C-alpha positions as CSV (number, residue, x, y, z in Angstrom):
1,M,9.0,9.1,-21.5
2,F,9.5,7.1,-18.0
3,E,11.9,4.3,-17.5
4,I,10.5,1.7,-14.8
5,P,13.0,-0.9,-13.4
6,S,11.9,-4.5,-13.8
7,Q,11.4,-6.3,-10.7
8,S,13.3,-9.7,-12.0
9,K,15.9,-8.5,-14.4
10,D,18.4,-5.9,-14.7
11,L,16.9,-3.5,-16.9
12,N,14.7,-0.9,-17.4
13,Y,11.4,-0.8,-19.5
14,I,10.7,2.3,-21.3
15,V,6.8,3.9,-21.0
16,T,5.8,6.5,-23.4
17,S,2.5,8.7,-24.1
18,Y,1.4,9.8,-27.2
19,A,-2.3,11.1,-28.2
20,N,-3.8,10.3,-24.9
21,S,-2.5,6.6,-25.4
22,W,0.6,4.7,-23.3
23,S,2.6,2.1,-24.7
24,C,5.6,0.2,-22.8
25,T,8.6,-2.1,-24.2
26,C,7.6,-4.6,-21.6
27,P,6.7,-8.3,-22.6
28,D,3.3,-8.1,-21.4
29,Y,2.6,-5.0,-23.5
30,Q,4.2,-6.0,-26.7
31,F,2.7,-9.7,-26.9
32,R,-0.6,-9.3,-25.2
33,H,-1.3,-5.3,-25.9
34,V,-2.8,-4.9,-22.7
35,S,-1.7,-2.0,-20.3
36,C,0.9,-3.5,-18.0
37,K,1.7,-2.6,-14.5
38,H,4.3,-0.4,-15.6
39,I,1.9,2.1,-17.0
40,H,-0.5,1.7,-14.3
41,A,2.6,2.7,-12.0
42,V,3.4,5.8,-13.7
43,V,-0.4,6.7,-14.2
44,L,-1.0,6.4,-10.2
45,W,2.2,8.4,-9.7
46,Q,1.2,11.0,-11.9
47,K,-2.2,11.3,-9.9
48,L,-0.5,11.3,-6.8
49,S,1.8,13.9,-7.5
50,K,-0.8,16.3,-9.1
51,K,-2.4,15.8,-5.6
52,I,0.9,16.6,-4.0
53,D,1.3,20.0,-6.3
54,E,-2.6,20.9,-5.3
55,D,-2.2,20.8,-1.8
56,Q,1.3,22.5,-1.8
57,K,-0.5,25.4,-3.8
58,E,-2.9,25.7,-0.9
59,K,-0.3,25.8,1.6
60,S,1.6,28.6,-0.7
61,L,-1.5,30.6,-0.4
62,S,-2.3,30.5,3.1
63,P,-0.8,32.7,5.8
64,T,1.7,30.2,7.1
65,A,3.3,30.1,3.6
66,F,5.9,33.1,4.9
67,N,7.2,30.4,8.0
68,N,7.8,27.2,5.5
69,G,3.9,26.4,6.2
70,V,4.5,26.1,9.6
71,A,2.0,27.2,12.1
72,C,1.3,27.3,15.7
73,K,-0.6,24.0,16.7
74,F,-2.4,25.8,19.7
75,C,-3.7,28.6,18.1
76,N,-2.7,28.4,14.4
77,S,-1.0,31.7,14.2
78,S,1.4,32.5,11.5
79,K,3.5,34.6,14.3
80,I,6.3,32.1,15.0
81,I,10.0,32.2,15.6
82,K,12.7,29.5,15.9
83,Y,13.8,28.8,19.8
84,G,16.2,26.4,19.4
85,K,16.4,22.5,19.2
86,A,15.5,19.9,21.7
87,N,16.5,15.9,20.8
88,N,17.5,17.2,17.3
89,K,14.1,18.7,16.7
90,Q,13.1,22.3,15.9
91,V,11.6,24.4,18.4
92,Y,9.2,27.0,17.7
93,F,7.8,29.6,19.7
94,C,4.4,31.2,18.9
95,K,4.1,35.3,19.6
96,S,0.5,35.2,20.2
97,C,0.0,32.3,22.8
98,A,3.5,32.4,24.1
99,R,3.7,28.9,24.2
100,K,6.5,26.7,22.5
101,F,5.8,23.5,20.3
102,V,7.2,21.1,17.8
103,P,5.5,20.8,14.4
104,N,5.9,16.8,13.8
105,E,3.1,16.6,11.7
106,G,1.7,13.0,12.1
107,F,4.4,12.3,14.5
108,E,3.1,14.1,17.3
109,G,4.0,12.8,20.7
110,M,6.6,10.8,19.5
111,K,9.9,10.9,21.4
112,Y,12.4,10.0,18.5
113,D,12.9,11.9,15.5
114,P,10.5,10.8,12.5
115,R,13.5,9.2,10.3
116,V,14.2,6.8,12.9
117,V,10.5,5.7,12.8
118,T,10.5,5.3,9.1
119,T,13.5,3.3,8.9
120,T,11.7,1.2,11.7
121,L,8.3,0.9,8.8
122,D,11.0,0.1,6.2
123,L,12.8,-2.2,7.9
124,Y,9.8,-4.0,8.8
125,F,8.5,-4.0,5.3
126,K,11.6,-5.9,4.4
127,D,10.9,-8.7,6.5
128,V,13.4,-8.0,9.6
129,S,12.2,-9.2,12.8
130,L,11.4,-6.9,15.6
131,R,14.2,-7.7,17.7
132,K,16.6,-7.4,14.7
133,I,15.0,-4.0,14.4
134,A,15.4,-2.8,17.8
135,D,18.8,-4.0,17.6
136,H,19.5,-1.9,14.3
137,L,18.3,0.9,16.1
138,K,20.6,0.4,19.1
139,Q,23.7,-0.5,16.4
140,C,23.6,2.4,14.1
141,H,21.4,5.3,15.6
142,S,22.8,4.8,19.5
143,I,18.9,4.1,20.3
144,E,17.9,1.5,22.5
145,V,14.3,0.6,22.5
146,D,12.4,-2.5,23.1
147,H,10.9,-4.7,20.2
148,S,7.5,-4.0,22.1
149,T,7.8,-0.5,21.1
150,V,8.7,-1.0,17.6
151,Y,5.5,-3.0,17.6
152,R,3.2,-0.4,18.7
153,W,5.3,2.1,16.1
154,I,4.4,-0.3,13.3
155,C,0.7,-0.9,14.3
156,K,0.2,3.1,14.9
157,Y,1.6,4.1,11.1
158,T,0.4,0.8,9.4
159,E,-3.2,1.8,10.6
160,I,-2.1,5.5,8.9
161,M,-1.3,4.0,6.1
162,E,-4.2,1.9,6.0
163,A,-6.3,5.1,5.9
164,Y,-4.3,6.5,3.2
165,V,-4.5,3.8,1.2
166,A,-8.2,3.3,1.1
167,T,-8.5,6.8,-0.1
168,L,-7.0,5.9,-3.5
169,E,-9.0,4.8,-6.4
170,P,-7.0,2.5,-8.9
171,E,-8.2,2.1,-12.6
172,L,-9.2,-1.4,-11.7
173,G,-9.5,-3.8,-14.7
174,D,-12.1,-6.6,-15.1
175,I,-10.6,-9.8,-14.1
176,W,-10.2,-10.6,-10.2
177,H,-8.8,-13.1,-8.7
178,T,-10.0,-14.7,-4.9
179,D,-7.9,-17.2,-3.1
180,E,-8.0,-18.4,0.6
181,M,-5.0,-19.6,2.5
182,K,-4.7,-21.1,6.1
183,V,-3.3,-19.1,9.1
184,K,-2.7,-19.7,12.4
185,I,-3.7,-16.6,14.6
186,G,-3.3,-16.7,18.2
187,G,-2.9,-20.7,18.4
188,E,-6.0,-21.2,16.2
189,W,-6.1,-22.0,12.6
190,R,-8.4,-19.4,10.5
191,W,-9.1,-18.5,6.9
192,L,-7.7,-15.6,5.1
193,W,-9.5,-15.0,2.1
194,N,-8.0,-12.4,-0.2
195,V,-9.3,-10.5,-3.5
196,M,-6.5,-9.0,-6.1
197,D,-6.9,-7.3,-9.4
198,E,-5.1,-8.9,-12.5
199,K,-4.9,-5.9,-14.1
200,T,-3.2,-3.6,-11.5
201,R,-1.9,-6.1,-9.2
202,F,-3.8,-4.1,-6.6
203,H,-4.6,-5.9,-3.5
204,M,-8.5,-5.0,-2.9
205,V,-9.6,-7.2,0.2
206,S,-8.3,-9.3,3.1
207,V,-11.0,-10.8,5.1
208,I,-10.4,-13.1,8.0
209,T,-12.7,-16.1,9.1
210,K,-13.0,-19.0,11.6
211,T,-14.6,-21.3,8.8
212,R,-14.0,-21.9,5.2
213,E,-17.7,-21.7,4.5
214,I,-19.9,-19.9,2.1
215,E,-20.2,-17.0,4.4
216,G,-16.4,-16.4,4.5
217,A,-16.6,-15.9,0.7
218,K,-19.6,-13.7,0.6
219,K,-18.3,-11.1,2.9
220,A,-14.8,-11.2,0.8
221,F,-16.9,-10.4,-2.4
222,R,-19.3,-8.0,-0.9
223,K,-16.1,-6.1,0.4
224,S,-14.7,-6.5,-3.1
225,K,-17.7,-4.7,-4.9
226,E,-17.4,-1.9,-2.2
227,V,-13.7,-1.4,-2.9
228,G,-14.2,-1.9,-6.4
229,N,-17.3,0.0,-6.8
230,K,-18.4,-2.3,-9.7
231,K,-18.5,-6.0,-10.7
232,P,-15.7,-7.7,-12.4
233,R,-16.4,-9.1,-15.7
234,L,-14.5,-12.3,-14.5
235,M,-13.7,-13.9,-11.2
236,V,-10.9,-16.4,-11.2
237,T,-11.0,-18.5,-8.1
238,D,-10.2,-22.3,-7.5
239,G,-12.7,-25.0,-7.2
240,L,-14.1,-24.6,-3.5
241,P,-17.7,-25.2,-3.9
242,S,-18.2,-21.9,-1.2
243,Y,-17.0,-19.7,-4.3
244,K,-19.6,-20.9,-6.6
245,K,-22.3,-20.4,-4.1
246,A,-21.1,-17.3,-2.9
247,F,-20.5,-15.9,-6.5
248,N,-24.3,-16.7,-7.3
249,K,-25.4,-14.8,-4.3
250,E,-23.4,-11.4,-4.8
251,F,-22.5,-11.5,-8.4
252,Y,-25.0,-13.3,-10.7
253,D,-27.5,-11.3,-12.7
254,N,-30.0,-12.0,-15.3
255,H,-27.8,-10.1,-18.0
256,Q,-24.8,-12.5,-16.8
257,S,-22.4,-9.3,-16.7
258,C,-19.9,-11.2,-14.8
259,H,-18.9,-14.6,-15.3
260,H,-17.1,-17.2,-12.8
261,I,-13.9,-19.3,-13.5
262,A,-12.9,-22.1,-11.0
263,D,-11.0,-24.9,-10.9
264,V,-8.1,-23.0,-12.1
265,A,-5.7,-25.6,-10.5
266,L,-6.4,-27.5,-13.8
267,Q,-6.1,-24.5,-16.0
268,E,-2.0,-23.7,-15.9
269,S,-2.2,-22.3,-12.7
270,L,-4.5,-18.9,-13.2
271,N,-4.3,-18.0,-9.9
272,N,-0.7,-17.7,-9.5
273,V,-1.0,-13.9,-9.0
274,L,-2.3,-14.4,-5.4
275,E,0.0,-17.4,-4.5
276,R,2.9,-15.1,-5.2
277,M,1.2,-12.8,-2.1
278,H,0.6,-15.8,0.0
279,G,4.0,-16.9,-0.2
280,S,5.1,-13.3,0.9
281,I,2.3,-13.7,4.0
282,R,4.2,-17.4,4.7
283,E,7.6,-15.5,4.8
284,R,6.7,-12.7,7.4
285,E,4.9,-15.2,9.2
286,K,7.6,-17.5,9.9
287,I,9.8,-14.5,10.7
288,M,7.4,-13.4,13.4
289,R,6.9,-17.0,14.5
290,G,3.0,-16.9,14.1
291,M,0.4,-14.2,14.0
292,K,-0.7,-13.4,17.6
293,V,-4.0,-11.3,17.1
294,D,-6.8,-10.7,14.2
295,D,-5.7,-7.5,13.6
296,T,-2.2,-8.2,13.1
297,P,-0.1,-5.4,11.0
298,I,0.9,-8.3,8.8
299,I,-2.5,-8.4,7.0
300,P,-2.8,-4.4,5.9
301,M,0.8,-4.7,5.1
302,N,0.8,-6.7,2.3
303,Q,-2.2,-4.2,0.9
304,I,0.2,-1.3,1.3
305,R,3.1,-3.1,-0.5
306,S,0.9,-4.2,-3.3
307,I,1.0,-0.5,-4.0
308,T,4.7,0.0,-2.9
309,T,6.0,-2.9,-5.1
310,S,4.4,-1.2,-8.1
311,L,5.0,2.9,-7.0
312,G,7.6,2.7,-4.8
313,R,10.4,2.2,-7.2
314,T,8.8,4.2,-9.9
315,W,8.1,7.1,-7.4
316,D,11.9,6.9,-6.5
317,L,13.2,6.6,-10.4
318,M,10.7,9.4,-11.2
319,E,12.0,11.8,-8.4
320,R,15.7,10.7,-8.6
321,R,16.4,9.5,-12.1
322,Q,13.5,11.2,-14.1
323,R,14.5,11.6,-18.0
324,R,12.0,13.1,-20.4
325,R,12.4,13.5,-24.0
326,P,11.1,16.7,-25.4
327,G,7.4,16.8,-26.7
328,L,6.3,13.6,-24.9
329,E,4.9,13.4,-21.7
């Protein structure tokens, strides 16, 4: 049994598994009888936990296991000893090549402690401006860095996280939503096309184009097929004519395996799952006073956020407040 905190209410939903089937106490599952986002969060957490356990098992069998998994980054030798600290970081000395090193995996070349960098990323994901992040580091950690340095950290590690997110293979549903929004980048108006899976709320695709024509919609649809590795049963869009033409090019077949639902503005706002995400982009854009370049980290940040929204709080709950009953997993 798993307790999953609600995003909008001060309560927890109970997710249970029995005979290879999942159930949840949330209204979405109770009344619609569909796999809700809480179930998908638990399933994804279990897959990531299994992957981490396998990685740790491989490390325990390696010759570096006797040194807490630390090996010389120059010669990969396990014959190392602790050699004091520098800038609050543990320094090691290799007896094989007689060289000193700091094992900062993923943080190589960084002057500051990895916890400072991760704090910076956390504040940025919580819509704090770059200058306020720099001020926070100065006030709370006595570290003086320019806001441009903070921006370089964000660009670097957002790219790393984006590459990791690309390796994930979520169990996507059969209903996908596509919508476009107008954004100003570098003083010029652009169109941002987004595709999201309704079942898992997984942000699949973000594409930036100069126009709102059919080529932009086709590019978003084509990339969504590559990410999802399949066609959806339903593609939900608004009434933009470009969507209909792009849908016929990318998804239509003689078997009619995929259907297109358009004009959702007249159908009780079926595209609200994307409209909410667009609101988050607007908030971030306002704080940053506009986007400056096409490869701004604001765009991939929302794909990462789509996972951390459903998984982050679940992960924290599983690690710190996990509660299971005997006989249930």
